[in-house]
PyMOL Python script that loads the backbone (N, CA, C, O; Angstrom):
from pymol import cmd

cmd.read_pdbstr("""\
ATOM      1  N   MET A   1      64.858 -34.541 -45.244  1.00  0.00           N
ATOM      2  CA  MET A   1      65.892 -33.936 -46.068  1.00  0.00           C
ATOM      3  C   MET A   1      65.229 -33.024 -47.100  1.00  0.00           C
ATOM      4  O   MET A   1      64.264 -33.426 -47.750  1.00  0.00           O
ATOM      5  N   LYS A   2      65.732 -31.814 -47.254  1.00  0.00           N
ATOM      6  CA  LYS A   2      65.203 -30.878 -48.229  1.00  0.00           C
ATOM      7  C   LYS A   2      65.632 -31.299 -49.627  1.00  0.00           C
ATOM      8  O   LYS A   2      66.603 -32.035 -49.796  1.00  0.00           O
ATOM      9  N   LYS A   3      64.891 -30.821 -50.629  1.00  0.00           N
ATOM     10  CA  LYS A   3      65.234 -31.139 -52.018  1.00  0.00           C
ATOM     11  C   LYS A   3      66.609 -30.601 -52.376  1.00  0.00           C
ATOM     12  O   LYS A   3      67.367 -31.253 -53.095  1.00  0.00           O
ATOM     13  N   SER A   4      66.935 -29.406 -51.874  1.00  0.00           N
ATOM     14  CA  SER A   4      68.219 -28.799 -52.207  1.00  0.00           C
ATOM     15  C   SER A   4      69.383 -29.590 -51.614  1.00  0.00           C
ATOM     16  O   SER A   4      70.492 -29.555 -52.147  1.00  0.00           O
ATOM     17  N   GLU A   5      69.135 -30.308 -50.507  1.00  0.00           N
ATOM     18  CA  GLU A   5      70.195 -31.105 -49.899  1.00  0.00           C
ATOM     19  C   GLU A   5      70.431 -32.412 -50.647  1.00  0.00           C
ATOM     20  O   GLU A   5      71.486 -33.028 -50.490  1.00  0.00           O
ATOM     21  N   SER A   6      69.468 -32.845 -51.458  1.00  0.00           N
ATOM     22  CA  SER A   6      69.629 -34.096 -52.186  1.00  0.00           C
ATOM     23  C   SER A   6      70.326 -33.880 -53.523  1.00  0.00           C
ATOM     24  O   SER A   6      70.555 -34.842 -54.257  1.00  0.00           O
ATOM     25  N   LEU A   7      70.666 -32.637 -53.854  1.00  0.00           N
ATOM     26  CA  LEU A   7      71.380 -32.332 -55.096  1.00  0.00           C
ATOM     27  C   LEU A   7      72.759 -31.781 -54.780  1.00  0.00           C
ATOM     28  O   LEU A   7      72.932 -31.000 -53.844  1.00  0.00           O
ATOM     29  N   ALA A   8      73.737 -32.199 -55.574  1.00  0.00           N
ATOM     30  CA  ALA A   8      75.094 -31.670 -55.438  1.00  0.00           C
ATOM     31  C   ALA A   8      75.511 -31.102 -56.787  1.00  0.00           C
ATOM     32  O   ALA A   8      75.320 -31.739 -57.823  1.00  0.00           O
ATOM     33  N   LYS A   9      76.076 -29.909 -56.769  1.00  0.00           N
ATOM     34  CA  LYS A   9      76.496 -29.276 -58.012  1.00  0.00           C
ATOM     35  C   LYS A   9      77.703 -29.999 -58.576  1.00  0.00           C
ATOM     36  O   LYS A   9      78.645 -30.331 -57.856  1.00  0.00           O
ATOM     37  N   GLU A  10      77.657 -30.233 -59.859  1.00  0.00           N
ATOM     38  CA  GLU A  10      78.753 -30.919 -60.533  1.00  0.00           C
ATOM     39  C   GLU A  10      79.042 -30.170 -61.821  1.00  0.00           C
ATOM     40  O   GLU A  10      78.251 -30.231 -62.762  1.00  0.00           O
ATOM     41  N   GLY A  11      80.154 -29.470 -61.877  1.00  0.00           N
ATOM     42  CA  GLY A  11      80.466 -28.667 -63.051  1.00  0.00           C
ATOM     43  C   GLY A  11      79.725 -27.344 -63.003  1.00  0.00           C
ATOM     44  O   GLY A  11      79.274 -26.908 -61.944  1.00  0.00           O
ATOM     45  N   GLY A  12      79.604 -26.705 -64.173  1.00  0.00           N
ATOM     46  CA  GLY A  12      78.968 -25.395 -64.233  1.00  0.00           C
ATOM     47  C   GLY A  12      77.455 -25.449 -64.265  1.00  0.00           C
ATOM     48  O   GLY A  12      76.795 -24.615 -63.644  1.00  0.00           O
ATOM     49  N   ASN A  13      76.885 -26.425 -64.982  1.00  0.00           N
ATOM     50  CA  ASN A  13      75.444 -26.446 -65.181  1.00  0.00           C
ATOM     51  C   ASN A  13      74.781 -27.762 -64.806  1.00  0.00           C
ATOM     52  O   ASN A  13      73.603 -27.957 -65.107  1.00  0.00           O
ATOM     53  N   TYR A  14      75.489 -28.652 -64.170  1.00  0.00           N
ATOM     54  CA  TYR A  14      74.948 -29.977 -63.887  1.00  0.00           C
ATOM     55  C   TYR A  14      74.814 -30.219 -62.395  1.00  0.00           C
ATOM     56  O   TYR A  14      75.576 -29.682 -61.591  1.00  0.00           O
ATOM     57  N   PHE A  15      73.827 -31.038 -62.037  1.00  0.00           N
ATOM     58  CA  PHE A  15      73.608 -31.453 -60.662  1.00  0.00           C
ATOM     59  C   PHE A  15      73.452 -32.965 -60.651  1.00  0.00           C
ATOM     60  O   PHE A  15      73.012 -33.556 -61.637  1.00  0.00           O
ATOM     61  N   ARG A  16      73.808 -33.586 -59.544  1.00  0.00           N
ATOM     62  CA  ARG A  16      73.616 -35.029 -59.404  1.00  0.00           C
ATOM     63  C   ARG A  16      72.920 -35.296 -58.081  1.00  0.00           C
ATOM     64  O   ARG A  16      73.028 -34.510 -57.140  1.00  0.00           O
ATOM     65  N   LEU A  17      72.201 -36.418 -58.020  1.00  0.00           N
ATOM     66  CA  LEU A  17      71.502 -36.802 -56.798  1.00  0.00           C
ATOM     67  C   LEU A  17      72.497 -37.356 -55.803  1.00  0.00           C
ATOM     68  O   LEU A  17      73.318 -38.207 -56.147  1.00  0.00           O
ATOM     69  N   THR A  18      72.431 -36.878 -54.571  1.00  0.00           N
ATOM     70  CA  THR A  18      73.312 -37.414 -53.534  1.00  0.00           C
ATOM     71  C   THR A  18      72.626 -38.539 -52.773  1.00  0.00           C
ATOM     72  O   THR A  18      73.293 -39.442 -52.267  1.00  0.00           O
ATOM     73  N   ASP A  19      71.290 -38.494 -52.685  1.00  0.00           N
ATOM     74  CA  ASP A  19      70.543 -39.526 -51.957  1.00  0.00           C
ATOM     75  C   ASP A  19      69.258 -39.845 -52.713  1.00  0.00           C
ATOM     76  O   ASP A  19      68.202 -39.317 -52.365  1.00  0.00           O
ATOM     77  N   PRO A  20      69.318 -40.705 -53.750  1.00  0.00           N
ATOM     78  CA  PRO A  20      68.107 -41.011 -54.504  1.00  0.00           C
ATOM     79  C   PRO A  20      67.058 -41.735 -53.673  1.00  0.00           C
ATOM     80  O   PRO A  20      65.880 -41.705 -54.028  1.00  0.00           O
ATOM     81  N   ALA A  21      67.445 -42.386 -52.578  1.00  0.00           N
ATOM     82  CA  ALA A  21      66.485 -43.098 -51.732  1.00  0.00           C
ATOM     83  C   ALA A  21      65.572 -42.128 -50.986  1.00  0.00           C
ATOM     84  O   ALA A  21      64.472 -42.505 -50.585  1.00  0.00           O
ATOM     85  N   GLY A  22      66.009 -40.897 -50.797  1.00  0.00           N
ATOM     86  CA  GLY A  22      65.231 -39.911 -50.068  1.00  0.00           C
ATOM     87  C   GLY A  22      64.111 -39.286 -50.885  1.00  0.00           C
ATOM     88  O   GLY A  22      63.305 -38.530 -50.341  1.00  0.00           O
ATOM     89  N   LEU A  23      64.042 -39.580 -52.166  1.00  0.00           N
ATOM     90  CA  LEU A  23      63.008 -39.004 -53.024  1.00  0.00           C
ATOM     91  C   LEU A  23      61.729 -39.825 -52.939  1.00  0.00           C
ATOM     92  O   LEU A  23      61.776 -41.042 -52.755  1.00  0.00           O
ATOM     93  N   THR A  24      60.601 -39.167 -53.070  1.00  0.00           N
ATOM     94  CA  THR A  24      59.322 -39.874 -53.039  1.00  0.00           C
ATOM     95  C   THR A  24      58.813 -40.080 -54.456  1.00  0.00           C
ATOM     96  O   THR A  24      59.047 -39.252 -55.336  1.00  0.00           O
ATOM     97  N   LYS A  25      58.121 -41.181 -54.670  1.00  0.00           N
ATOM     98  CA  LYS A  25      57.562 -41.473 -55.991  1.00  0.00           C
ATOM     99  C   LYS A  25      56.232 -40.761 -56.150  1.00  0.00           C
ATOM    100  O   LYS A  25      55.509 -40.542 -55.178  1.00  0.00           O
ATOM    101  N   ALA A  26      55.920 -40.404 -57.382  1.00  0.00           N
ATOM    102  CA  ALA A  26      54.636 -39.780 -57.669  1.00  0.00           C
ATOM    103  C   ALA A  26      53.549 -40.843 -57.582  1.00  0.00           C
ATOM    104  O   ALA A  26      53.673 -41.918 -58.169  1.00  0.00           O
ATOM    105  N   ALA A  27      52.489 -40.539 -56.852  1.00  0.00           N
ATOM    106  CA  ALA A  27      51.441 -41.527 -56.619  1.00  0.00           C
ATOM    107  C   ALA A  27      50.573 -41.752 -57.851  1.00  0.00           C
ATOM    108  O   ALA A  27      50.111 -42.868 -58.089  1.00  0.00           O
ATOM    109  N   SER A  28      50.349 -40.712 -58.627  1.00  0.00           N
ATOM    110  CA  SER A  28      49.419 -40.841 -59.750  1.00  0.00           C
ATOM    111  C   SER A  28      50.099 -40.677 -61.103  1.00  0.00           C
ATOM    112  O   SER A  28      49.445 -40.298 -62.074  1.00  0.00           O
ATOM    113  N   ALA A  29      51.386 -40.952 -61.187  1.00  0.00           N
ATOM    114  CA  ALA A  29      52.084 -40.823 -62.465  1.00  0.00           C
ATOM    115  C   ALA A  29      51.661 -41.945 -63.392  1.00  0.00           C
ATOM    116  O   ALA A  29      51.530 -43.095 -62.973  1.00  0.00           O
ATOM    117  N   GLN A  30      51.447 -41.603 -64.658  1.00  0.00           N
ATOM    118  CA  GLN A  30      50.996 -42.595 -65.619  1.00  0.00           C
ATOM    119  C   GLN A  30      51.578 -42.244 -66.984  1.00  0.00           C
ATOM    120  O   GLN A  30      51.557 -41.084 -67.396  1.00  0.00           O
ATOM    121  N   VAL A  31      52.099 -43.253 -67.684  1.00  0.00           N
ATOM    122  CA  VAL A  31      52.649 -43.062 -69.025  1.00  0.00           C
ATOM    123  C   VAL A  31      51.671 -43.686 -70.013  1.00  0.00           C
ATOM    124  O   VAL A  31      51.305 -44.855 -69.885  1.00  0.00           O
ATOM    125  N   VAL A  32      51.252 -42.894 -70.999  1.00  0.00           N
ATOM    126  CA  VAL A  32      50.299 -43.367 -71.998  1.00  0.00           C
ATOM    127  C   VAL A  32      50.980 -43.323 -73.352  1.00  0.00           C
ATOM    128  O   VAL A  32      51.450 -42.270 -73.783  1.00  0.00           O
ATOM    129  N   GLN A  33      51.034 -44.465 -74.024  1.00  0.00           N
ATOM    130  CA  GLN A  33      51.677 -44.529 -75.330  1.00  0.00           C
ATOM    131  C   GLN A  33      50.866 -43.734 -76.343  1.00  0.00           C
ATOM    132  O   GLN A  33      49.656 -43.922 -76.468  1.00  0.00           O
ATOM    133  N   GLY A  34      51.540 -42.843 -77.066  1.00  0.00           N
ATOM    134  CA  GLY A  34      50.887 -42.037 -78.096  1.00  0.00           C
ATOM    135  C   GLY A  34      50.106 -40.861 -77.539  1.00  0.00           C
ATOM    136  O   GLY A  34      49.465 -40.138 -78.302  1.00  0.00           O
ATOM    137  N   GLY A  35      50.141 -40.651 -76.247  1.00  0.00           N
ATOM    138  CA  GLY A  35      49.405 -39.545 -75.640  1.00  0.00           C
ATOM    139  C   GLY A  35      50.136 -38.223 -75.817  1.00  0.00           C
ATOM    140  O   GLY A  35      51.361 -38.193 -75.932  1.00  0.00           O
ATOM    141  N   LEU A  36      49.392 -37.149 -75.837  1.00  0.00           N
ATOM    142  CA  LEU A  36      49.976 -35.811 -75.958  1.00  0.00           C
ATOM    143  C   LEU A  36      49.948 -35.132 -74.601  1.00  0.00           C
ATOM    144  O   LEU A  36      48.960 -35.215 -73.873  1.00  0.00           O
ATOM    145  N   GLU A  37      51.035 -34.464 -74.270  1.00  0.00           N
ATOM    146  CA  GLU A  37      51.104 -33.736 -73.013  1.00  0.00           C
ATOM    147  C   GLU A  37      50.379 -32.419 -73.142  1.00  0.00           C
ATOM    148  O   GLU A  37      50.467 -31.742 -74.166  1.00  0.00           O
ATOM    149  N   GLY A  38      49.673 -32.067 -72.113  1.00  0.00           N
ATOM    150  CA  GLY A  38      48.987 -30.781 -72.103  1.00  0.00           C
ATOM    151  C   GLY A  38      49.857 -29.718 -71.448  1.00  0.00           C
ATOM    152  O   GLY A  38      50.755 -30.027 -70.664  1.00  0.00           O
ATOM    153  N   SER A  39      49.582 -28.487 -71.773  1.00  0.00           N
ATOM    154  CA  SER A  39      50.316 -27.373 -71.187  1.00  0.00           C
ATOM    155  C   SER A  39      49.763 -27.077 -69.802  1.00  0.00           C
ATOM    156  O   SER A  39      48.587 -27.322 -69.531  1.00  0.00           O
ATOM    157  N   ASN A  40      50.605 -26.553 -68.931  1.00  0.00           N
ATOM    158  CA  ASN A  40      50.122 -26.161 -67.612  1.00  0.00           C
ATOM    159  C   ASN A  40      49.787 -24.675 -67.559  1.00  0.00           C
ATOM    160  O   ASN A  40      49.573 -24.124 -66.479  1.00  0.00           O
ATOM    161  N   ALA A  41      49.739 -24.025 -68.721  1.00  0.00           N
ATOM    162  CA  ALA A  41      49.381 -22.616 -68.799  1.00  0.00           C
ATOM    163  C   ALA A  41      48.172 -22.473 -69.713  1.00  0.00           C
ATOM    164  O   ALA A  41      48.118 -23.076 -70.785  1.00  0.00           O
ATOM    165  N   GLY A  42      47.207 -21.673 -69.282  1.00  0.00           N
ATOM    166  CA  GLY A  42      46.018 -21.449 -70.101  1.00  0.00           C
ATOM    167  C   GLY A  42      46.325 -20.503 -71.249  1.00  0.00           C
ATOM    168  O   GLY A  42      46.970 -19.477 -71.034  1.00  0.00           O
ATOM    169  N   PRO A  43      45.882 -20.816 -72.471  1.00  0.00           N
ATOM    170  CA  PRO A  43      46.197 -19.960 -73.617  1.00  0.00           C
ATOM    171  C   PRO A  43      45.603 -18.563 -73.501  1.00  0.00           C
ATOM    172  O   PRO A  43      46.244 -17.590 -73.897  1.00  0.00           O
ATOM    173  N   ALA A  44      44.393 -18.445 -72.966  1.00  0.00           N
ATOM    174  CA  ALA A  44      43.776 -17.114 -72.850  1.00  0.00           C
ATOM    175  C   ALA A  44      44.532 -16.259 -71.841  1.00  0.00           C
ATOM    176  O   ALA A  44      44.803 -15.084 -72.091  1.00  0.00           O
ATOM    177  N   GLU A  45      44.874 -16.856 -70.695  1.00  0.00           N
ATOM    178  CA  GLU A  45      45.621 -16.111 -69.678  1.00  0.00           C
ATOM    179  C   GLU A  45      46.994 -15.704 -70.199  1.00  0.00           C
ATOM    180  O   GLU A  45      47.455 -14.593 -69.935  1.00  0.00           O
ATOM    181  N   SER A  46      47.642 -16.589 -70.932  1.00  0.00           N
ATOM    182  CA  SER A  46      48.962 -16.276 -71.491  1.00  0.00           C
ATOM    183  C   SER A  46      48.878 -15.150 -72.510  1.00  0.00           C
ATOM    184  O   SER A  46      49.763 -14.296 -72.566  1.00  0.00           O
ATOM    185  N   ALA A  47      47.811 -15.141 -73.325  1.00  0.00           N
ATOM    186  CA  ALA A  47      47.646 -14.070 -74.309  1.00  0.00           C
ATOM    187  C   ALA A  47      47.430 -12.724 -73.616  1.00  0.00           C
ATOM    188  O   ALA A  47      47.981 -11.710 -74.045  1.00  0.00           O
ATOM    189  N   VAL A  48      46.638 -12.711 -72.555  1.00  0.00           N
ATOM    190  CA  VAL A  48      46.393 -11.467 -71.807  1.00  0.00           C
ATOM    191  C   VAL A  48      47.690 -10.963 -71.185  1.00  0.00           C
ATOM    192  O   VAL A  48      47.983  -9.769 -71.234  1.00  0.00           O
ATOM    193  N   ARG A  49      48.478 -11.885 -70.594  1.00  0.00           N
ATOM    194  CA  ARG A  49      49.749 -11.478 -69.990  1.00  0.00           C
ATOM    195  C   ARG A  49      50.712 -10.954 -71.052  1.00  0.00           C
ATOM    196  O   ARG A  49      51.448  -9.998 -70.805  1.00  0.00           O
ATOM    197  N   LEU A  50      50.711 -11.579 -72.240  1.00  0.00           N
ATOM    198  CA  LEU A  50      51.585 -11.131 -73.317  1.00  0.00           C
ATOM    199  C   LEU A  50      51.226  -9.720 -73.757  1.00  0.00           C
ATOM    200  O   LEU A  50      52.112  -8.894 -73.973  1.00  0.00           O
ATOM    201  N   VAL A  51      49.936  -9.438 -73.893  1.00  0.00           N
ATOM    202  CA  VAL A  51      49.501  -8.090 -74.273  1.00  0.00           C
ATOM    203  C   VAL A  51      49.923  -7.087 -73.209  1.00  0.00           C
ATOM    204  O   VAL A  51      50.372  -5.988 -73.538  1.00  0.00           O
ATOM    205  N   GLY A  52      49.785  -7.452 -71.941  1.00  0.00           N
ATOM    206  CA  GLY A  52      50.196  -6.553 -70.858  1.00  0.00           C
ATOM    207  C   GLY A  52      51.687  -6.261 -70.885  1.00  0.00           C
ATOM    208  O   GLY A  52      52.107  -5.118 -70.705  1.00  0.00           O
ATOM    209  N   VAL A  53      52.481  -7.294 -71.109  1.00  0.00           N
ATOM    210  CA  VAL A  53      53.939  -7.105 -71.176  1.00  0.00           C
ATOM    211  C   VAL A  53      54.305  -6.247 -72.382  1.00  0.00           C
ATOM    212  O   VAL A  53      55.199  -5.405 -72.300  1.00  0.00           O
ATOM    213  N   LEU A  54      53.612  -6.460 -73.507  1.00  0.00           N
ATOM    214  CA  LEU A  54      53.879  -5.666 -74.711  1.00  0.00           C
ATOM    215  C   LEU A  54      53.570  -4.192 -74.474  1.00  0.00           C
ATOM    216  O   LEU A  54      54.323  -3.319 -74.905  1.00  0.00           O
ATOM    217  N   ARG A  55      52.461  -3.916 -73.787  1.00  0.00           N
ATOM    218  CA  ARG A  55      52.109  -2.520 -73.480  1.00  0.00           C
ATOM    219  C   ARG A  55      53.139  -1.878 -72.560  1.00  0.00           C
ATOM    220  O   ARG A  55      53.513  -0.721 -72.757  1.00  0.00           O
ATOM    221  N   GLN A  56      53.598  -2.619 -71.559  1.00  0.00           N
ATOM    222  CA  GLN A  56      54.629  -2.081 -70.665  1.00  0.00           C
ATOM    223  C   GLN A  56      55.906  -1.788 -71.437  1.00  0.00           C
ATOM    224  O   GLN A  56      56.542  -0.755 -71.228  1.00  0.00           O
ATOM    225  N   PHE A  57      56.280  -2.702 -72.335  1.00  0.00           N
ATOM    226  CA  PHE A  57      57.487  -2.493 -73.130  1.00  0.00           C
ATOM    227  C   PHE A  57      57.359  -1.231 -73.976  1.00  0.00           C
ATOM    228  O   PHE A  57      58.295  -0.435 -74.049  1.00  0.00           O
ATOM    229  N   GLU A  58      56.205  -1.045 -74.616  1.00  0.00           N
ATOM    230  CA  GLU A  58      56.017   0.136 -75.461  1.00  0.00           C
ATOM    231  C   GLU A  58      56.081   1.425 -74.638  1.00  0.00           C
ATOM    232  O   GLU A  58      56.648   2.419 -75.090  1.00  0.00           O
ATOM    233  N   MET A  59      55.501   1.412 -73.427  1.00  0.00           N
ATOM    234  CA  MET A  59      55.564   2.604 -72.571  1.00  0.00           C
ATOM    235  C   MET A  59      57.008   2.913 -72.174  1.00  0.00           C
ATOM    236  O   MET A  59      57.431   4.069 -72.210  1.00  0.00           O
ATOM    237  N   LEU A  60      57.760   1.882 -71.795  1.00  0.00           N
ATOM    238  CA  LEU A  60      59.154   2.111 -71.421  1.00  0.00           C
ATOM    239  C   LEU A  60      59.981   2.581 -72.616  1.00  0.00           C
ATOM    240  O   LEU A  60      60.874   3.416 -72.473  1.00  0.00           O
ATOM    241  N   GLN A  61      59.676   2.039 -73.789  1.00  0.00           N
ATOM    242  CA  GLN A  61      60.391   2.455 -74.998  1.00  0.00           C
ATOM    243  C   GLN A  61      60.134   3.946 -75.271  1.00  0.00           C
ATOM    244  O   GLN A  61      61.054   4.686 -75.619  1.00  0.00           O
ATOM    245  N   ARG A  62      58.872   4.378 -75.110  1.00  0.00           N
ATOM    246  CA  ARG A  62      58.552   5.796 -75.299  1.00  0.00           C
ATOM    247  C   ARG A  62      59.257   6.665 -74.257  1.00  0.00           C
ATOM    248  O   ARG A  62      59.743   7.749 -74.576  1.00  0.00           O
ATOM    249  N   ALA A  63      59.311   6.192 -73.020  1.00  0.00           N
ATOM    250  CA  ALA A  63      59.967   6.957 -71.961  1.00  0.00           C
ATOM    251  C   ALA A  63      61.454   7.127 -72.247  1.00  0.00           C
ATOM    252  O   ALA A  63      62.013   8.204 -72.036  1.00  0.00           O
ATOM    253  N   VAL A  64      62.089   6.070 -72.726  1.00  0.00           N
ATOM    254  CA  VAL A  64      63.518   6.152 -73.063  1.00  0.00           C
ATOM    255  C   VAL A  64      63.725   7.119 -74.221  1.00  0.00           C
ATOM    256  O   VAL A  64      64.671   7.906 -74.209  1.00  0.00           O
ATOM    257  N   ALA A  65      62.848   7.068 -75.222  1.00  0.00           N
ATOM    258  CA  ALA A  65      62.963   7.979 -76.363  1.00  0.00           C
ATOM    259  C   ALA A  65      62.777   9.427 -75.922  1.00  0.00           C
ATOM    260  O   ALA A  65      63.498  10.313 -76.380  1.00  0.00           O
ATOM    261  N   MET A  66      61.807   9.673 -75.028  1.00  0.00           N
ATOM    262  CA  MET A  66      61.595  11.033 -74.526  1.00  0.00           C
ATOM    263  C   MET A  66      62.802  11.504 -73.722  1.00  0.00           C
ATOM    264  O   MET A  66      63.183  12.671 -73.808  1.00  0.00           O
ATOM    265  N   GLY A  67      63.407  10.609 -72.940  1.00  0.00           N
ATOM    266  CA  GLY A  67      64.606  10.974 -72.192  1.00  0.00           C
ATOM    267  C   GLY A  67      65.747  11.352 -73.129  1.00  0.00           C
ATOM    268  O   GLY A  67      66.491  12.296 -72.861  1.00  0.00           O
ATOM    269  N   GLY A  68      65.881  10.620 -74.219  1.00  0.00           N
ATOM    270  CA  GLY A  68      66.917  10.943 -75.203  1.00  0.00           C
ATOM    271  C   GLY A  68      66.681  12.297 -75.853  1.00  0.00           C
ATOM    272  O   GLY A  68      67.619  13.063 -76.072  1.00  0.00           O
ATOM    273  N   GLU A  69      65.412  12.589 -76.160  1.00  0.00           N
ATOM    274  CA  GLU A  69      65.086  13.892 -76.747  1.00  0.00           C
ATOM    275  C   GLU A  69      65.360  15.029 -75.765  1.00  0.00           C
ATOM    276  O   GLU A  69      65.849  16.091 -76.152  1.00  0.00           O
ATOM    277  N   MET A  70      65.041  14.796 -74.491  1.00  0.00           N
ATOM    278  CA  MET A  70      65.291  15.820 -73.476  1.00  0.00           C
ATOM    279  C   MET A  70      66.788  16.069 -73.318  1.00  0.00           C
ATOM    280  O   MET A  70      67.223  17.212 -73.180  1.00  0.00           O
ATOM    281  N   ASN A  71      67.572  14.995 -73.340  1.00  0.00           N
ATOM    282  CA  ASN A  71      69.037  15.164 -73.265  1.00  0.00           C
ATOM    283  C   ASN A  71      69.559  15.935 -74.467  1.00  0.00           C
ATOM    284  O   ASN A  71      70.434  16.790 -74.329  1.00  0.00           O
ATOM    285  N   LYS A  72      69.025  15.635 -75.643  1.00  0.00           N
ATOM    286  CA  LYS A  72      69.457  16.328 -76.866  1.00  0.00           C
ATOM    287  C   LYS A  72      69.130  17.818 -76.775  1.00  0.00           C
ATOM    288  O   LYS A  72      69.962  18.659 -77.116  1.00  0.00           O
ATOM    289  N   LYS A  73      67.913  18.145 -76.313  1.00  0.00           N
ATOM    290  CA  LYS A  73      67.532  19.555 -76.168  1.00  0.00           C
ATOM    291  C   LYS A  73      68.407  20.250 -75.135  1.00  0.00           C
ATOM    292  O   LYS A  73      68.805  21.398 -75.331  1.00  0.00           O
ATOM    293  N   ALA A  74      68.709  19.563 -74.037  1.00  0.00           N
ATOM    294  CA  ALA A  74      69.543  20.165 -72.999  1.00  0.00           C
ATOM    295  C   ALA A  74      70.928  20.474 -73.533  1.00  0.00           C
ATOM    296  O   ALA A  74      71.483  21.531 -73.236  1.00  0.00           O
ATOM    297  N   VAL A  75      71.493  19.567 -74.316  1.00  0.00           N
ATOM    298  CA  VAL A  75      72.821  19.801 -74.885  1.00  0.00           C
ATOM    299  C   VAL A  75      72.778  20.966 -75.857  1.00  0.00           C
ATOM    300  O   VAL A  75      73.685  21.798 -75.887  1.00  0.00           O
ATOM    301  N   GLU A  76      71.700  21.019 -76.662  1.00  0.00           N
ATOM    302  CA  GLU A  76      71.587  22.128 -77.627  1.00  0.00           C
ATOM    303  C   GLU A  76      71.443  23.466 -76.896  1.00  0.00           C
ATOM    304  O   GLU A  76      72.020  24.462 -77.332  1.00  0.00           O
ATOM    305  N   GLU A  77      70.692  23.509 -75.804  1.00  0.00           N
ATOM    306  CA  GLU A  77      70.505  24.739 -75.043  1.00  0.00           C
ATOM    307  C   GLU A  77      71.813  25.192 -74.394  1.00  0.00           C
ATOM    308  O   GLU A  77      72.117  26.385 -74.376  1.00  0.00           O
ATOM    309  N   VAL A  78      72.589  24.240 -73.859  1.00  0.00           N
ATOM    310  CA  VAL A  78      73.850  24.580 -73.201  1.00  0.00           C
ATOM    311  C   VAL A  78      74.869  25.061 -74.240  1.00  0.00           C
ATOM    312  O   VAL A  78      75.667  25.957 -73.967  1.00  0.00           O
ATOM    313  N   ALA A  79      74.835  24.466 -75.414  1.00  0.00           N
ATOM    314  CA  ALA A  79      75.815  24.813 -76.447  1.00  0.00           C
ATOM    315  C   ALA A  79      75.501  26.141 -77.117  1.00  0.00           C
ATOM    316  O   ALA A  79      76.367  26.716 -77.776  1.00  0.00           O
ATOM    317  N   ARG A  80      74.278  26.640 -76.963  1.00  0.00           N
ATOM    318  CA  ARG A  80      73.884  27.904 -77.581  1.00  0.00           C
ATOM    319  C   ARG A  80      74.548  29.066 -76.847  1.00  0.00           C
ATOM    320  O   ARG A  80      74.516  29.111 -75.617  1.00  0.00           O
ATOM    321  N   PRO A  81      75.149  30.003 -77.576  1.00  0.00           N
ATOM    322  CA  PRO A  81      75.853  31.130 -76.912  1.00  0.00           C
ATOM    323  C   PRO A  81      74.936  32.132 -76.285  1.00  0.00           C
ATOM    324  O   PRO A  81      75.400  33.114 -75.704  1.00  0.00           O
TER     325      PRO A  81
END
""", "prot")
cmd.dss("prot")
cmd.show_as("cartoon", "prot")
cmd.util.cbc("prot")
cmd.orient("prot")
């Protein structure tokens, strides 16, 4: 049985298990009292990706601004007698 078949949609944002017996238990799951959970994302890699996304955003922002300026110039040129 696929994972998607073991869930049934209930309401707008909720799902319920249709067959809890079909699920497998985690073999190495362990609960430690007072333990802190670690992140599954590396901080250095996340910082590099953030800088890349920021640069892309700035380039797109400049492109949109240039498009607006070009539209403004085009309107001014057309309106000139």
